[in-house]
C-alpha positions in Angstrom: -22.8 29.7 5.0 -21.0 27.9 2.2 -22.7 24.9 0.7 -20.3 22.2 -0.3 -21.2 20.5 -3.5 -21.2 16.7 -3.3 -20.1 14.2 -5.9 -22.8 12.8 -8.1 -23.0 9.0 -7.9 -24.4 7.2 -11.0 -25.2 3.5 -11.0 -24.5 2.1 -14.5 -24.1 -1.2 -16.2 -21.5 -0.9 -18.9 -20.5 -4.4 -19.9 -17.0 -4.8 -21.4 -15.5 -7.6 -23.4 -12.6 -9.4 -21.8 -10.2 -7.7 -24.2 -11.6 -4.3 -23.4 -11.4 -5.0 -19.6 -7.8 -6.1 -19.9 -7.0 -3.0 -21.9 -8.8 -0.8 -19.3 -6.7 -2.1 -16.5 -3.4 -2.1 -18.5 -3.9 1.5 -19.7 -4.9 2.7 -16.3 -1.6 1.2 -14.9 0.5 2.5 -17.8 -1.0 6.1 -17.5 -0.6 6.3 -13.7 -0.6 9.7 -12.0 2.9 9.1 -10.7 4.3 8.5 -14.3 2.7 11.4 -16.2 -0.8 10.1 -16.6 -4.1 10.9 -14.8 -5.2 7.5 -13.5 -4.9 5.9 -10.1 -5.9 2.3 -10.1 -6.6 0.8 -6.6 -8.7 -2.2 -5.9 -11.7 -2.1 -8.2 -11.7 1.7 -8.6 -9.9 3.9 -11.1 -9.6 7.5 -9.9 -9.4 10.1 -12.7 -7.4 13.2 -11.8 -7.5 16.5 -13.6 -3.8 16.5 -14.2 -0.8 14.3 -13.6 0.9 14.6 -10.2 3.9 16.8 -10.1 4.9 15.5 -6.6 3.7 13.0 -4.0 1.6 15.7 -2.3 -0.4 16.6 -5.4 -3.4 14.7 -4.0 -3.7 17.6 -1.5 -4.1 20.3 -4.1 -5.2 18.8 -7.4 -8.8 18.0 -8.2 -10.4 14.8 -9.2 -12.6 14.3 -12.3 -14.2 11.3 -10.6 -14.0 7.6 -10.1 -14.8 4.6 -12.3 -15.9 1.6 -10.2 -15.9 -1.8 -11.9 -16.7 -5.4 -11.2 -14.3 -8.2 -12.2 -15.8 -10.8 -14.4 -17.3 -14.1 -13.1 -18.8 -17.1 -14.7 -22.1 -15.4 -14.9 -21.2 -11.7 -15.3 -18.9 -10.0 -17.8 -16.5 -7.3 -16.7 -18.7 -4.4 -16.0 -18.4 -0.7 -15.0 -21.0 -0.5 -12.1 -20.7 3.0 -10.8 -19.4 6.4 -11.7 -18.6 9.1 -9.1 -18.6 12.5 -10.8 -16.9 15.3 -8.9 -18.4 18.8 -8.8 -17.5 20.9 -11.9 -17.2 17.8 -14.1 -19.7 15.7 -16.1 -20.5 12.0 -16.5 -19.6 12.5 -20.2 -15.9 13.1 -19.2 -15.8 9.8 -17.3 -17.4 8.0 -20.3 -14.7 9.4 -22.5 -12.1 8.1 -20.1 -13.7 4.7 -20.2 -13.6 4.8 -24.0 -9.9 5.8 -23.9 -8.9 3.1 -21.4 -10.9 0.3 -22.9 -10.2 1.1 -26.6 -13.9 1.4 -27.4 -15.1 4.5 -29.1 -16.8 6.5 -26.3 -19.7 7.3 -28.7 -20.5 3.5 -28.6 -20.9 3.5 -24.9 -24.3 4.1 -23.3 -25.4 7.7 -22.9 -25.9 8.7 -19.3 
């Protein structure tokens, strides 16, 4: 019997400045999987793919690194990354590096998980 590995879900609270949050969203859109990047931004989730999509069916055969779930800012809460979903074969550190890249913050200045 084959045991399927499940994604690891990590609850986090990585607060971003308004500038970092804007850059996170702008870069995710600019580096979309359909245009040579590895990000797919939908709703309040950024899916990180292992490679850019070569065609529209790539989601069927390419693997995901994971997902970055964020909360939009409110009067009481800054923009915040709330959850990371790490796919089997990948690590939370990979997603933290992606958060750093997208937000413009040095990933070494983000919380260790």
